[in-house]
Biopython code that builds the backbone (N, CA, C, O; Angstrom):
import numpy as np
from Bio.PDB.StructureBuilder import StructureBuilder

atoms = [
    (1, "MET", "N", (14.148, 14.108, 8.821)),
    (1, "MET", "CA", (13.160, 14.379, 7.788)),
    (1, "MET", "C", (12.350, 15.596, 8.293)),
    (1, "MET", "O", (11.959, 15.659, 9.459)),
    (2, "ASP", "N", (12.121, 16.520, 7.413)),
    (2, "ASP", "CA", (11.384, 17.704, 7.745)),
    (2, "ASP", "C", (9.928, 17.340, 8.201)),
    (2, "ASP", "O", (9.331, 16.373, 7.729)),
    (3, "LEU", "N", (9.435, 18.113, 9.080)),
    (3, "LEU", "CA", (7.954, 17.879, 9.336)),
    (3, "LEU", "C", (7.065, 18.378, 8.215)),
    (3, "LEU", "O", (7.401, 19.307, 7.481)),
    (4, "LEU", "N", (5.933, 17.734, 8.113)),
    (4, "LEU", "CA", (5.003, 18.111, 7.083)),
    (4, "LEU", "C", (4.130, 19.293, 7.543)),
    (4, "LEU", "O", (3.693, 19.417, 8.688)),
    (5, "ASP", "N", (3.930, 20.120, 6.559)),
    (5, "ASP", "CA", (2.946, 21.286, 7.118)),
    (5, "ASP", "C", (1.549, 20.857, 6.881)),
    (5, "ASP", "O", (1.318, 19.786, 6.320)),
    (6, "SER", "N", (0.582, 21.670, 7.296)),
    (6, "SER", "CA", (-0.804, 21.176, 7.309)),
    (6, "SER", "C", (-1.299, 21.007, 5.891)),
    (6, "SER", "O", (-2.280, 20.273, 5.770)),
    (7, "THR", "N", (-0.795, 21.557, 4.785)),
    (7, "THR", "CA", (-1.219, 21.486, 3.423)),
    (7, "THR", "C", (-0.733, 19.994, 2.942)),
    (7, "THR", "O", (-1.476, 19.219, 2.339)),
    (8, "ASP", "N", (0.446, 19.748, 3.251)),
    (8, "ASP", "CA", (1.000, 18.413, 2.926)),
    (8, "ASP", "C", (0.231, 17.247, 3.611)),
    (8, "ASP", "O", (0.012, 16.187, 3.024)),
    (9, "ARG", "N", (-0.139, 17.484, 4.801)),
    (9, "ARG", "CA", (-0.892, 16.499, 5.561)),
    (9, "ARG", "C", (-2.319, 16.323, 4.874)),
    (9, "ARG", "O", (-2.794, 15.200, 4.707)),
    (10, "ARG", "N", (-2.950, 17.429, 4.501)),
    (10, "ARG", "CA", (-4.217, 17.378, 3.893)),
    (10, "ARG", "C", (-4.175, 16.667, 2.471)),
    (10, "ARG", "O", (-5.112, 15.984, 2.055)),
    (11, "ILE", "N", (-3.085, 16.876, 1.819)),
    (11, "ILE", "CA", (-2.876, 16.297, 0.484)),
    (11, "ILE", "C", (-2.861, 14.797, 0.762)),
    (11, "ILE", "O", (-3.558, 14.038, 0.088)),
    (12, "LEU", "N", (-2.061, 14.352, 1.767)),
    (12, "LEU", "CA", (-1.874, 12.846, 1.946)),
    (12, "LEU", "C", (-3.238, 12.286, 2.405)),
    (12, "LEU", "O", (-3.582, 11.183, 1.978)),
    (13, "VAL", "N", (-4.035, 12.970, 3.243)),
    (13, "VAL", "CA", (-5.324, 12.545, 3.655)),
    (13, "VAL", "C", (-6.277, 12.363, 2.387)),
    (13, "VAL", "O", (-6.958, 11.351, 2.217)),
    (14, "GLU", "N", (-6.256, 13.373, 1.577)),
    (14, "GLU", "CA", (-7.122, 13.274, 0.338)),
    (14, "GLU", "C", (-6.803, 12.148, -0.450)),
    (14, "GLU", "O", (-7.684, 11.374, -0.825)),
    (15, "LEU", "N", (-5.473, 11.978, -0.763)),
    (15, "LEU", "CA", (-4.950, 10.877, -1.635)),
    (15, "LEU", "C", (-5.232, 9.531, -1.012)),
    (15, "LEU", "O", (-5.464, 8.567, -1.742)),
    (16, "GLN", "N", (-5.222, 9.423, 0.263)),
    (16, "GLN", "CA", (-5.598, 8.118, 0.850)),
    (16, "GLN", "C", (-6.965, 7.692, 0.797)),
    (16, "GLN", "O", (-7.321, 6.521, 0.930)),
    (17, "GLN", "N", (-7.841, 8.825, 0.569)),
    (17, "GLN", "CA", (-9.273, 8.505, 0.392)),
    (17, "GLN", "C", (-9.538, 8.332, -1.084)),
    (17, "GLN", "O", (-10.474, 7.598, -1.398)),
    (18, "ALA", "N", (-8.879, 8.876, -1.957)),
    (18, "ALA", "CA", (-9.135, 8.902, -3.398)),
    (18, "ALA", "C", (-7.820, 9.136, -4.250)),
    (18, "ALA", "O", (-7.540, 10.261, -4.664)),
    (19, "ALA", "N", (-7.075, 8.100, -4.480)),
    (19, "ALA", "CA", (-5.663, 8.368, -5.186)),
    (19, "ALA", "C", (-5.940, 8.708, -6.642)),
    (19, "ALA", "O", (-5.014, 9.109, -7.347)),
    (20, "ASP", "N", (-7.112, 8.573, -7.104)),
    (20, "ASP", "CA", (-7.379, 8.885, -8.549)),
    (20, "ASP", "C", (-7.811, 10.394, -8.822)),
    (20, "ASP", "O", (-8.170, 10.744, -9.946)),
    (21, "LEU", "N", (-7.762, 11.210, -7.817)),
    (21, "LEU", "CA", (-8.162, 12.688, -7.983)),
    (21, "LEU", "C", (-7.222, 13.300, -9.001)),
    (21, "LEU", "O", (-6.019, 13.042, -9.010)),
    (22, "SER", "N", (-7.831, 14.144, -9.883)),
    (22, "SER", "CA", (-7.011, 14.917, -10.657)),
    (22, "SER", "C", (-6.227, 16.024, -9.842)),
    (22, "SER", "O", (-6.587, 16.335, -8.707)),
    (23, "MET", "N", (-5.230, 16.558, -10.418)),
    (23, "MET", "CA", (-4.457, 17.614, -9.543)),
    (23, "MET", "C", (-5.358, 18.858, -9.360)),
    (23, "MET", "O", (-5.214, 19.606, -8.392)),
    (24, "GLN", "N", (-6.234, 19.046, -10.257)),
    (24, "GLN", "CA", (-7.146, 20.232, -10.147)),
    (24, "GLN", "C", (-8.131, 19.972, -8.968)),
    (24, "GLN", "O", (-8.373, 20.871, -8.163)),
    (25, "GLU", "N", (-8.691, 18.750, -8.872)),
    (25, "GLU", "CA", (-9.657, 18.409, -7.902)),
    (25, "GLU", "C", (-8.942, 18.382, -6.500)),
    (25, "GLU", "O", (-9.452, 18.897, -5.505)),
    (26, "LEU", "N", (-7.762, 17.766, -6.494)),
    (26, "LEU", "CA", (-6.924, 17.707, -5.190)),
    (26, "LEU", "C", (-6.665, 19.120, -4.815)),
    (26, "LEU", "O", (-6.947, 19.507, -3.681)),
    (27, "GLY", "N", (-6.132, 19.929, -5.721)),
    (27, "GLY", "CA", (-5.952, 21.397, -5.372)),
    (27, "GLY", "C", (-7.135, 22.013, -4.833)),
    (27, "GLY", "O", (-7.051, 22.706, -3.819)),
    (28, "ASP", "N", (-8.227, 21.823, -5.417)),
    (28, "ASP", "CA", (-9.387, 22.515, -4.821)),
    (28, "ASP", "C", (-9.768, 21.986, -3.482)),
    (28, "ASP", "O", (-10.286, 22.757, -2.674)),
    (29, "ARG", "N", (-9.559, 20.760, -3.182)),
    (29, "ARG", "CA", (-9.921, 20.319, -1.795)),
    (29, "ARG", "C", (-8.927, 20.748, -0.761)),
    (29, "ARG", "O", (-9.255, 20.773, 0.425)),
    (30, "VAL", "N", (-7.587, 21.125, -1.203)),
    (30, "VAL", "CA", (-6.677, 21.580, -0.221)),
    (30, "VAL", "C", (-6.374, 23.043, -0.235)),
    (30, "VAL", "O", (-5.569, 23.540, 0.553)),
    (31, "GLY", "N", (-7.078, 23.785, -1.211)),
    (31, "GLY", "CA", (-6.832, 25.104, -1.286)),
    (31, "GLY", "C", (-5.607, 25.610, -2.056)),
    (31, "GLY", "O", (-4.995, 26.629, -1.735)),
    (32, "LEU", "N", (-5.290, 24.814, -3.109)),
    (32, "LEU", "CA", (-4.167, 25.236, -4.007)),
    (32, "LEU", "C", (-4.558, 25.063, -5.437)),
    (32, "LEU", "O", (-5.441, 24.283, -5.794)),
    (33, "SER", "N", (-3.863, 25.822, -6.242)),
    (33, "SER", "CA", (-4.104, 25.726, -7.814)),
    (33, "SER", "C", (-3.277, 24.482, -8.270)),
    (33, "SER", "O", (-2.494, 23.911, -7.511)),
    (34, "HIS", "N", (-3.486, 24.133, -9.456)),
    (34, "HIS", "CA", (-3.039, 22.904, -10.081)),
    (34, "HIS", "C", (-1.506, 22.788, -9.873)),
    (34, "HIS", "O", (-1.015, 21.779, -9.365)),
    (35, "THR", "N", (-0.803, 23.793, -10.259)),
    (35, "THR", "CA", (0.741, 23.698, -10.214)),
    (35, "THR", "C", (1.350, 23.526, -8.972)),
    (35, "THR", "O", (2.194, 22.646, -8.806)),
    (36, "PRO", "N", (0.963, 24.368, -7.986)),
    (36, "PRO", "CA", (1.503, 24.146, -6.626)),
    (36, "PRO", "C", (1.168, 22.877, -6.016)),
    (36, "PRO", "O", (1.987, 22.302, -5.300)),
    (37, "CYS", "N", (-0.060, 22.370, -6.268)),
    (37, "CYS", "CA", (-0.479, 21.035, -5.702)),
    (37, "CYS", "C", (0.353, 19.950, -6.464)),
    (37, "CYS", "O", (0.788, 18.987, -5.832)),
    (38, "TRP", "N", (0.573, 20.074, -7.737)),
    (38, "TRP", "CA", (1.434, 19.101, -8.430)),
    (38, "TRP", "C", (2.790, 18.937, -7.845)),
    (38, "TRP", "O", (3.337, 17.861, -7.604)),
    (39, "ARG", "N", (3.321, 20.259, -7.623)),
    (39, "ARG", "CA", (4.695, 20.239, -7.088)),
    (39, "ARG", "C", (4.857, 19.633, -5.785)),
    (39, "ARG", "O", (5.858, 18.964, -5.529)),
    (40, "ARG", "N", (3.856, 19.843, -4.880)),
    (40, "ARG", "CA", (3.772, 19.208, -3.469)),
    (40, "ARG", "C", (3.651, 17.712, -3.582)),
    (40, "ARG", "O", (4.227, 16.957, -2.798)),
    (41, "VAL", "N", (2.946, 17.327, -4.503)),
    (41, "VAL", "CA", (2.746, 15.791, -4.643)),
    (41, "VAL", "C", (3.986, 15.228, -5.213)),
    (41, "VAL", "O", (4.322, 14.091, -4.881)),
    (42, "LYS", "N", (4.682, 15.902, -6.022)),
    (42, "LYS", "CA", (5.907, 15.383, -6.655)),
    (42, "LYS", "C", (7.018, 15.335, -5.474)),
    (42, "LYS", "O", (7.785, 14.380, -5.350)),
    (43, "ARG", "N", (7.023, 16.354, -4.706)),
    (43, "ARG", "CA", (7.976, 16.389, -3.569)),
    (43, "ARG", "C", (7.651, 15.388, -2.591)),
    (43, "ARG", "O", (8.589, 14.789, -2.065)),
    (44, "LEU", "N", (6.405, 15.099, -2.247)),
    (44, "LEU", "CA", (6.101, 13.891, -1.396)),
    (44, "LEU", "C", (6.468, 12.606, -1.953)),
    (44, "LEU", "O", (6.873, 11.707, -1.216)),
    (45, "GLU", "N", (6.348, 12.451, -3.280)),
    (45, "GLU", "CA", (6.745, 11.234, -3.924)),
    (45, "GLU", "C", (8.270, 11.093, -3.860)),
    (45, "GLU", "O", (8.794, 10.012, -3.590)),
    (46, "GLU", "N", (8.991, 12.238, -4.122)),
    (46, "GLU", "CA", (10.504, 12.190, -4.086)),
    (46, "GLU", "C", (10.973, 11.899, -2.694)),
    (46, "GLU", "O", (12.019, 11.277, -2.512)),
    (47, "ARG", "N", (10.254, 12.317, -1.739)),
    (47, "ARG", "CA", (10.692, 12.162, -0.367)),
    (47, "ARG", "C", (10.372, 10.656, 0.178)),
    (47, "ARG", "O", (10.790, 10.240, 1.259)),
    (48, "GLY", "N", (9.633, 9.963, -0.655)),
    (48, "GLY", "CA", (9.321, 8.619, -0.335)),
    (48, "GLY", "C", (8.021, 8.549, 0.493)),
    (48, "GLY", "O", (7.658, 7.446, 0.902)),
    (49, "LEU", "N", (7.291, 9.658, 0.768)),
    (49, "LEU", "CA", (6.099, 9.531, 1.593)),
    (49, "LEU", "C", (4.940, 9.020, 0.818)),
    (49, "LEU", "O", (4.042, 8.381, 1.365)),
    (50, "ILE", "N", (4.950, 9.318, -0.561)),
    (50, "ILE", "CA", (3.910, 8.551, -1.319)),
    (50, "ILE", "C", (4.739, 7.530, -2.200)),
    (50, "ILE", "O", (5.520, 7.856, -3.095)),
    (51, "VAL", "N", (4.455, 6.306, -1.819)),
    (51, "VAL", "CA", (5.161, 5.186, -2.416)),
    (51, "VAL", "C", (4.611, 4.833, -3.791)),
    (51, "VAL", "O", (5.304, 4.792, -4.807)),
    (52, "ARG", "N", (3.240, 4.569, -3.732)),
    (52, "ARG", "CA", (2.501, 4.218, -4.961)),
    (52, "ARG", "C", (1.020, 4.596, -4.765)),
    (52, "ARG", "O", (0.562, 4.937, -3.674)),
    (53, "ARG", "N", (0.358, 4.516, -5.821)),
    (53, "ARG", "CA", (-1.088, 4.713, -5.727)),
    (53, "ARG", "C", (-1.731, 3.394, -6.210)),
    (53, "ARG", "O", (-1.377, 2.781, -7.217)),
    (54, "VAL", "N", (-2.789, 3.010, -5.305)),
    (54, "VAL", "CA", (-3.422, 1.587, -5.605)),
    (54, "VAL", "C", (-4.886, 1.767, -5.701)),
    (54, "VAL", "O", (-5.451, 2.805, -5.357)),
    (55, "THR", "N", (-5.529, 0.649, -6.215)),
    (55, "THR", "CA", (-6.919, 0.652, -6.393)),
    (55, "THR", "C", (-7.385, -0.395, -5.331)),
    (55, "THR", "O", (-6.803, -1.475, -5.225)),
    (56, "LEU", "N", (-8.390, -0.068, -4.591)),
    (56, "LEU", "CA", (-8.988, -0.918, -3.634)),
    (56, "LEU", "C", (-10.095, -1.714, -4.193)),
    (56, "LEU", "O", (-10.951, -1.146, -4.872)),
    (57, "LEU", "N", (-10.150, -2.942, -3.973)),
    (57, "LEU", "CA", (-11.118, -3.804, -4.677)),
    (57, "LEU", "C", (-12.184, -4.204, -3.643)),
    (57, "LEU", "O", (-11.962, -4.215, -2.432)),
    (58, "ASP", "N", (-13.325, -4.523, -4.194)),
    (58, "ASP", "CA", (-14.511, -5.026, -3.360)),
    (58, "ASP", "C", (-14.263, -6.451, -3.120)),
    (58, "ASP", "O", (-14.460, -7.241, -4.043)),
    (59, "ALA", "N", (-13.836, -6.878, -1.936)),
    (59, "ALA", "CA", (-13.425, -8.268, -1.675)),
    (59, "ALA", "C", (-14.679, -9.218, -1.673)),
    (59, "ALA", "O", (-14.591, -10.397, -2.017)),
    (60, "ALA", "N", (-15.784, -8.666, -1.287)),
    (60, "ALA", "CA", (-17.055, -9.433, -1.265)),
    (60, "ALA", "C", (-17.498, -9.839, -2.768)),
    (60, "ALA", "O", (-17.940, -10.959, -3.028)),
    (61, "ARG", "N", (-17.361, -8.976, -3.578)),
    (61, "ARG", "CA", (-17.754, -9.205, -5.041)),
    (61, "ARG", "C", (-16.791, -10.117, -5.762)),
    (61, "ARG", "O", (-17.132, -10.741, -6.766)),
    (62, "LEU", "N", (-15.588, -10.186, -5.236)),
    (62, "LEU", "CA", (-14.575, -11.073, -5.659)),
    (62, "LEU", "C", (-14.432, -12.339, -4.950)),
    (62, "LEU", "O", (-13.459, -13.070, -5.134)),
    (63, "ASP", "N", (-15.433, -12.631, -4.102)),
    (63, "ASP", "CA", (-15.502, -13.844, -3.433)),
    (63, "ASP", "C", (-14.275, -14.023, -2.561)),
    (63, "ASP", "O", (-13.834, -15.159, -2.382)),
    (64, "LEU", "N", (-13.672, -12.913, -1.981)),
    (64, "LEU", "CA", (-12.546, -12.930, -1.100)),
    (64, "LEU", "C", (-13.010, -12.296, 0.201)),
    (64, "LEU", "O", (-12.152, -11.688, 0.841)),
    (65, "ALA", "N", (-14.162, -12.349, 0.648)),
    (65, "ALA", "CA", (-14.666, -11.571, 1.866)),
    (65, "ALA", "C", (-14.135, -12.374, 3.121)),
    (65, "ALA", "O", (-14.180, -11.831, 4.225)),
    (66, "VAL", "N", (-13.653, -13.608, 2.983)),
    (66, "VAL", "CA", (-13.285, -14.328, 4.231)),
    (66, "VAL", "C", (-11.769, -14.332, 4.383)),
    (66, "VAL", "O", (-11.085, -14.802, 3.473)),
    (67, "ASN", "N", (-11.210, -13.836, 5.473)),
    (67, "ASN", "CA", (-9.768, -13.938, 5.750)),
    (67, "ASN", "C", (-9.422, -15.100, 6.612)),
    (67, "ASN", "O", (-10.004, -15.260, 7.685)),
    (68, "VAL", "N", (-8.569, -15.860, 6.226)),
    (68, "VAL", "CA", (-8.071, -16.998, 7.004)),
    (68, "VAL", "C", (-6.569, -16.854, 7.251)),
    (68, "VAL", "O", (-5.793, -16.608, 6.328)),
    (69, "PHE", "N", (-6.187, -17.011, 8.491)),
    (69, "PHE", "CA", (-4.768, -16.896, 8.928)),
    (69, "PHE", "C", (-4.394, -18.362, 9.125)),
    (69, "PHE", "O", (-5.062, -19.057, 9.890)),
    (70, "VAL", "N", (-3.406, -18.828, 8.494)),
    (70, "VAL", "CA", (-2.838, -20.211, 8.622)),
    (70, "VAL", "C", (-1.339, -20.097, 9.100)),
    (70, "VAL", "O", (-0.565, -19.285, 8.595)),
    (71, "ASN", "N", (-1.009, -20.905, 10.038)),
    (71, "ASN", "CA", (0.362, -20.987, 10.496)),
    (71, "ASN", "C", (1.137, -22.205, 9.796)),
    (71, "ASN", "O", (0.749, -23.364, 9.945)),
    (72, "VAL", "N", (2.173, -21.895, 9.082)),
    (72, "VAL", "CA", (2.907, -22.952, 8.440)),
    (72, "VAL", "C", (4.277, -23.041, 8.934)),
    (72, "VAL", "O", (5.030, -22.071, 8.855)),
    (73, "ASN", "N", (4.658, -24.213, 9.467)),
    (73, "ASN", "CA", (6.053, -24.329, 10.056)),
    (73, "ASN", "C", (6.936, -25.042, 9.018)),
    (73, "ASN", "O", (6.615, -26.134, 8.547)),
    (74, "LEU", "N", (8.006, -24.418, 8.694)),
    (74, "LEU", "CA", (8.906, -25.104, 7.755)),
    (74, "LEU", "C", (10.022, -25.791, 8.523)),
    (74, "LEU", "O", (10.511, -25.213, 9.493)),
    (75, "LYS", "N", (10.462, -27.016, 8.142)),
    (75, "LYS", "CA", (11.441, -27.704, 8.892)),
    (75, "LYS", "C", (12.791, -27.095, 8.777)),
    (75, "LYS", "O", (13.608, -27.129, 9.698)),
    (76, "ARG", "N", (13.020, -26.497, 7.543)),
    (76, "ARG", "CA", (14.349, -25.722, 7.391)),
    (76, "ARG", "C", (13.944, -24.278, 7.108)),
    (76, "ARG", "O", (12.937, -23.911, 6.502)),
    (77, "HIS", "N", (14.949, -23.484, 7.675)),
    (77, "HIS", "CA", (14.602, -22.026, 7.604)),
    (77, "HIS", "C", (15.631, -21.341, 6.733)),
    (77, "HIS", "O", (15.775, -20.120, 6.791)),
    (78, "GLN", "N", (16.383, -22.140, 5.886)),
    (78, "GLN", "CA", (17.404, -21.501, 5.006)),
    (78, "GLN", "C", (16.570, -20.702, 4.017)),
    (78, "GLN", "O", (15.367, -20.903, 3.855)),
    (79, "GLU", "N", (17.285, -19.774, 3.357)),
    (79, "GLU", "CA", (16.623, -18.916, 2.365)),
    (79, "GLU", "C", (16.070, -19.699, 1.155)),
    (79, "GLU", "O", (15.036, -19.325, 0.602)),
    (80, "ASN", "N", (16.735, -20.753, 0.754)),
    (80, "ASN", "CA", (16.311, -21.563, -0.415)),
    (80, "ASN", "C", (14.843, -22.178, -0.047)),
    (80, "ASN", "O", (13.928, -22.147, -0.871)),
    (81, "ALA", "N", (14.699, -22.709, 1.184)),
    (81, "ALA", "CA", (13.444, -23.312, 1.523)),
    (81, "ALA", "C", (12.279, -22.268, 1.632)),
    (81, "ALA", "O", (11.128, -22.515, 1.273)),
    (82, "LEU", "N", (12.661, -21.177, 2.120)),
    (82, "LEU", "CA", (11.704, -19.992, 2.142)),
    (82, "LEU", "C", (11.227, -19.559, 0.699)),
    (82, "LEU", "O", (10.043, -19.347, 0.437)),
    (83, "ASN", "N", (12.238, -19.449, -0.196)),
    (83, "ASN", "CA", (12.058, -19.056, -1.568)),
    (83, "ASN", "C", (11.153, -20.122, -2.301)),
    (83, "ASN", "O", (10.292, -19.772, -3.108)),
    (84, "ARG", "N", (11.367, -21.304, -2.010)),
    (84, "ARG", "CA", (10.586, -22.465, -2.623)),
    (84, "ARG", "C", (9.053, -22.265, -2.110)),
    (84, "ARG", "O", (8.068, -22.267, -2.849)),
    (85, "PHE", "N", (9.047, -22.112, -0.867)),
    (85, "PHE", "CA", (7.573, -21.913, -0.337)),
    (85, "PHE", "C", (6.857, -20.773, -0.969)),
    (85, "PHE", "O", (5.705, -20.856, -1.395)),
    (86, "GLU", "N", (7.657, -19.615, -1.013)),
    (86, "GLU", "CA", (7.016, -18.411, -1.614)),
    (86, "GLU", "C", (6.553, -18.601, -2.998)),
    (86, "GLU", "O", (5.527, -18.089, -3.445)),
    (87, "GLU", "N", (7.448, -19.448, -3.733)),
    (87, "GLU", "CA", (7.048, -19.637, -5.142)),
    (87, "GLU", "C", (5.787, -20.606, -5.258)),
    (87, "GLU", "O", (4.924, -20.487, -6.128)),
    (88, "ALA", "N", (5.798, -21.552, -4.290)),
    (88, "ALA", "CA", (4.645, -22.492, -4.360)),
    (88, "ALA", "C", (3.369, -21.745, -4.054)),
    (88, "ALA", "O", (2.364, -21.965, -4.729)),
    (89, "VAL", "N", (3.364, -20.856, -3.050)),
    (89, "VAL", "CA", (2.053, -20.238, -2.704)),
    (89, "VAL", "C", (1.630, -19.163, -3.699)),
    (89, "VAL", "O", (0.474, -18.739, -3.679)),
    (90, "GLN", "N", (2.520, -18.715, -4.557)),
    (90, "GLN", "CA", (2.233, -17.746, -5.574)),
    (90, "GLN", "C", (1.382, -18.412, -6.708)),
    (90, "GLN", "O", (0.776, -17.709, -7.517)),
    (91, "ASP", "N", (1.347, -19.733, -6.753)),
    (91, "ASP", "CA", (0.556, -20.405, -7.793)),
    (91, "ASP", "C", (-0.792, -20.702, -7.279)),
    (91, "ASP", "O", (-1.571, -21.351, -7.977)),
    (92, "VAL", "N", (-1.152, -20.245, -6.018)),
    (92, "VAL", "CA", (-2.481, -20.449, -5.480)),
    (92, "VAL", "C", (-3.217, -19.159, -5.437)),
    (92, "VAL", "O", (-2.947, -18.335, -4.563)),
    (93, "PRO", "N", (-4.144, -18.937, -6.344)),
    (93, "PRO", "CA", (-4.850, -17.655, -6.534)),
    (93, "PRO", "C", (-5.507, -17.177, -5.222)),
    (93, "PRO", "O", (-5.540, -15.976, -4.955)),
    (94, "GLU", "N", (-6.007, -18.073, -4.434)),
    (94, "GLU", "CA", (-6.712, -17.735, -3.169)),
    (94, "GLU", "C", (-5.934, -17.142, -2.193)),
    (94, "GLU", "O", (-6.457, -16.464, -1.308)),
    (95, "ILE", "N", (-4.533, -17.354, -2.267)),
    (95, "ILE", "CA", (-3.621, -16.733, -1.215)),
    (95, "ILE", "C", (-3.183, -15.415, -1.780)),
    (95, "ILE", "O", (-2.502, -15.336, -2.803)),
    (96, "VAL", "N", (-3.594, -14.378, -1.082)),
    (96, "VAL", "CA", (-3.384, -12.996, -1.582)),
    (96, "VAL", "C", (-2.287, -12.339, -0.752)),
    (96, "VAL", "O", (-1.753, -11.316, -1.180)),
    (97, "GLU", "N", (-1.923, -12.875, 0.416)),
    (97, "GLU", "CA", (-0.786, -12.296, 1.188)),
    (97, "GLU", "C", (-0.180, -13.437, 1.973)),
    (97, "GLU", "O", (-0.830, -14.401, 2.377)),
    (98, "CYS", "N", (1.125, -13.252, 2.158)),
    (98, "CYS", "CA", (1.923, -14.256, 2.899)),
    (98, "CYS", "C", (2.997, -13.557, 3.710)),
    (98, "CYS", "O", (3.727, -12.731, 3.161)),
    (99, "TYR", "N", (3.128, -13.872, 5.064)),
    (99, "TYR", "CA", (4.079, -13.151, 5.940)),
    (99, "TYR", "C", (5.034, -14.218, 6.491)),
    (99, "TYR", "O", (4.741, -15.407, 6.615)),
    (100, "THR", "N", (6.205, -13.662, 6.807)),
    (100, "THR", "CA", (7.169, -14.468, 7.647)),
    (100, "THR", "C", (7.205, -13.955, 8.961)),
    (100, "THR", "O", (7.405, -12.756, 9.158)),
    (101, "VAL", "N", (7.032, -14.749, 9.863)),
    (101, "VAL", "CA", (6.991, -14.416, 11.409)),
    (101, "VAL", "C", (8.092, -15.164, 12.114)),
    (101, "VAL", "O", (8.267, -16.370, 11.943)),
    (102, "SER", "N", (8.817, -14.435, 12.894)),
    (102, "SER", "CA", (9.939, -14.993, 13.701)),
    (102, "SER", "C", (9.657, -14.985, 15.159)),
    (102, "SER", "O", (8.777, -14.231, 15.576)),
    (103, "GLY", "N", (10.273, -15.700, 15.921)),
    (103, "GLY", "CA", (10.080, -15.625, 17.400)),
    (103, "GLY", "C", (9.298, -16.775, 17.791)),
    (103, "GLY", "O", (8.946, -17.636, 16.984)),
    (104, "GLU", "N", (9.012, -16.797, 19.073)),
    (104, "GLU", "CA", (8.300, -18.040, 19.783)),
    (104, "GLU", "C", (6.796, -17.836, 19.397)),
    (104, "GLU", "O", (6.204, -16.765, 19.262)),
    (105, "THR", "N", (6.325, -19.076, 19.253)),
    (105, "THR", "CA", (4.763, -19.072, 18.988)),
    (105, "THR", "C", (4.108, -19.868, 20.084)),
    (105, "THR", "O", (2.885, -20.010, 20.097)),
]
sb = StructureBuilder()
sb.init_structure("model")
sb.init_model(0)
sb.init_chain("A")
sb.init_seg("    ")
for serial, (resi, resn, name, xyz) in enumerate(atoms, 1):
    if name == "N":
        sb.init_residue(resn, " ", resi, " ")
    sb.init_atom(name, np.array(xyz, "f"), 0.0, 1.0, " ", f" {name:<3s}", serial, name[0])
structure = sb.get_structure()
């Protein structure tokens, strides 16, 4: 993969801070006009460096300020058992992330 130049890096930094910037505002921040900035962002998306743009929520205001990590051991590790577990936890709104960990604990 080609290395990023300093302008591409600045674009990525700015978008990580505020993904909702207009192309004009983003261009102003990195020293480009609208069209060249738009082309660079499109190229970064096409290269897979920008996967998606997301909105960060205020966890405290949503009563999600506490993070709890729980270890769950499944008796069976077949794909079917893992899929059933994933489906079950999706019905619990308080569970916002779930990871599979392998190896010794």
